[in-house]
DOLUMDREN-342210 format. One line per 8 residues: number of its first residue (from 1); their letters; for each residue x, z, y of N, C-alpha, C. Coordinates in Angstrom, 2 decimals. Layout:
NUM	A	X,Z,Y,X,Z,Y,X,Z,Y ~ ...
! end
This chain:
1	MRNKEKLK	-241.68,203.24,-79.65,-241.25,201.86,-79.49,-241.06,201.20,-80.84 ~ -241.35,199.93,-80.88,-241.24,199.18,-82.14,-239.86,198.52,-82.25 ~ -239.48,198.30,-83.49,-238.26,197.59,-83.76,-238.48,196.10,-83.47 ~ -237.55,195.49,-82.77,-237.69,194.06,-82.38,-237.78,193.17,-83.62 ~ -237.04,193.48,-84.68,-237.10,192.67,-85.89,-238.50,192.75,-86.55 ~ -239.11,193.94,-86.52,-240.47,194.07,-87.05,-241.43,193.26,-86.20 ~ -241.27,193.29,-84.89,-242.14,192.49,-84.04,-241.99,191.03,-84.34 ~ -240.76,190.56,-84.51,-240.54,189.14,-84.83,-241.25,188.76,-86.12
9	TKILEIVE	-241.17,189.63,-87.12,-241.82,189.38,-88.40,-243.31,189.29,-88.23 ~ -243.86,190.23,-87.48,-245.33,190.24,-87.28,-245.79,189.03,-86.48 ~ -245.03,188.66,-85.46,-245.37,187.46,-84.65,-245.40,186.22,-85.55 ~ -244.37,186.08,-86.38,-244.32,184.93,-87.30,-245.49,184.92,-88.26 ~ -245.89,186.12,-88.74,-247.04,186.20,-89.65,-248.32,185.72,-88.95 ~ -248.51,186.13,-87.73,-249.70,185.72,-86.97,-249.69,184.22,-86.75 ~ -248.56,183.69,-86.36,-248.46,182.22,-86.14,-248.71,181.48,-87.43 ~ -248.13,181.92,-88.55,-248.32,181.27,-89.85,-249.79,181.33,-90.28
17	DNKPEIVS	-250.42,182.48,-90.09,-251.84,182.68,-90.49,-252.78,181.77,-89.70 ~ -252.40,181.39,-88.50,-253.27,180.62,-87.64,-252.94,179.13,-87.57 ~ -251.94,178.69,-88.32,-251.59,177.27,-88.35,-252.78,176.48,-88.88 ~ -253.09,175.33,-88.37,-252.40,174.55,-87.35,-252.86,174.87,-85.93 ~ -253.69,175.88,-85.79,-254.16,176.25,-84.45,-253.03,176.82,-83.60 ~ -253.12,176.58,-82.29,-252.13,177.14,-81.37,-252.63,178.52,-80.95 ~ -251.73,179.49,-80.94,-252.05,180.88,-80.61,-251.45,181.19,-79.25 ~ -252.21,181.91,-78.44,-251.67,182.30,-77.10,-250.91,183.60,-77.22
25	VDEIKKAL	-250.05,183.83,-76.26,-249.27,185.07,-76.22,-250.21,186.26,-76.10 ~ -251.27,186.13,-75.31,-252.22,187.22,-75.16,-252.94,187.56,-76.47 ~ -253.24,186.52,-77.26,-253.87,186.76,-78.57,-252.92,187.52,-79.50 ~ -251.65,187.17,-79.43,-250.67,187.86,-80.27,-250.53,189.30,-79.83 ~ -250.47,189.51,-78.52,-250.37,190.89,-77.99,-251.57,191.74,-78.42 ~ -252.76,191.15,-78.35,-253.96,191.86,-78.78,-253.90,192.21,-80.28 ~ -253.50,191.22,-81.07,-253.44,191.42,-82.53,-252.46,192.51,-82.92 ~ -251.35,192.56,-82.18,-250.30,193.55,-82.47,-250.52,194.88,-81.71
33	NVKEADSQ	-251.51,194.87,-80.82,-251.78,196.08,-80.01,-250.54,196.51,-79.26 ~ -249.91,195.58,-78.53,-248.67,195.84,-77.81,-248.96,196.73,-76.60 ~ -248.34,197.85,-76.56,-248.46,198.81,-75.45,-247.46,198.47,-74.36 ~ -247.63,199.06,-73.21,-246.70,198.83,-72.07,-245.27,199.20,-72.46 ~ -245.11,200.27,-73.22,-243.76,200.70,-73.62,-243.09,199.68,-74.52 ~ -243.88,198.92,-75.27,-243.34,197.89,-76.20,-243.23,196.52,-75.57 ~ -243.71,196.39,-74.37,-243.82,195.05,-73.75,-242.48,194.32,-73.66 ~ -241.41,195.03,-73.27,-240.12,194.41,-73.11,-239.57,193.95,-74.47
41	EFQQALTE	-239.69,194.78,-75.49,-239.22,194.40,-76.83,-240.03,193.23,-77.35 ~ -241.36,193.23,-77.08,-242.19,192.12,-77.52,-241.72,190.81,-76.86 ~ -241.46,190.84,-75.57,-240.99,189.65,-74.86,-239.64,189.19,-75.39 ~ -238.75,190.09,-75.70,-237.46,189.73,-76.24,-237.61,189.10,-77.63 ~ -238.47,189.65,-78.44,-238.72,189.11,-79.78,-239.29,187.71,-79.68 ~ -240.24,187.54,-78.78,-240.86,186.22,-78.56,-239.85,185.21,-78.08 ~ -239.01,185.59,-77.15,-237.96,184.70,-76.64,-236.98,184.31,-77.72 ~ -236.59,185.25,-78.52,-235.66,184.93,-79.62,-236.26,183.95,-80.62
49	LENEGKIR	-237.54,184.14,-80.96,-238.21,183.22,-81.87,-238.34,181.82,-81.26 ~ -238.60,181.77,-79.96,-238.66,180.47,-79.26,-237.30,179.78,-79.33 ~ -236.24,180.51,-79.01,-234.91,179.96,-79.01,-234.47,179.49,-80.38 ~ -234.94,180.16,-81.41,-234.65,179.79,-82.80,-235.48,178.59,-83.24 ~ -236.47,178.21,-82.43,-237.32,177.07,-82.74,-238.38,177.35,-83.79 ~ -238.68,178.62,-84.02,-239.62,178.96,-85.11,-241.08,178.94,-84.65 ~ -241.33,179.07,-83.36,-242.72,179.16,-82.90,-243.08,178.23,-81.78 ~ -242.13,177.49,-81.28,-242.32,176.67,-80.08,-243.58,175.81,-80.12
57	MHIAIP	-243.83,175.14,-81.25,-244.94,174.22,-81.33,-246.26,174.89,-81.70 ~ -246.23,176.18,-81.99,-247.43,176.84,-82.49,-247.93,177.93,-81.55 ~ -247.36,178.03,-80.37,-247.75,179.10,-79.49,-247.96,178.53,-78.06 ~ -248.99,179.02,-77.40,-249.28,178.63,-76.04,-248.66,179.63,-75.09 ~ -247.68,179.19,-74.35,-246.96,180.08,-73.44,-247.41,179.78,-72.01 ~ -247.90,180.78,-71.31,-248.37,180.55,-69.95,-247.27,180.15,-68.96
! end
């Protein structure tokens, strides 16, 4: 399992690298190779970043 803070950092890196393009959650999952075991931590990291306002405008959420 991955550390949630590491996931948050990696998600932010992907979003920053793709600005001004909007990135989908599926694209981020593929880029990070998120496994089923890491899925819950990934979702928590994504939710925390959304709540902090760091990715809301740069990510496509289904």
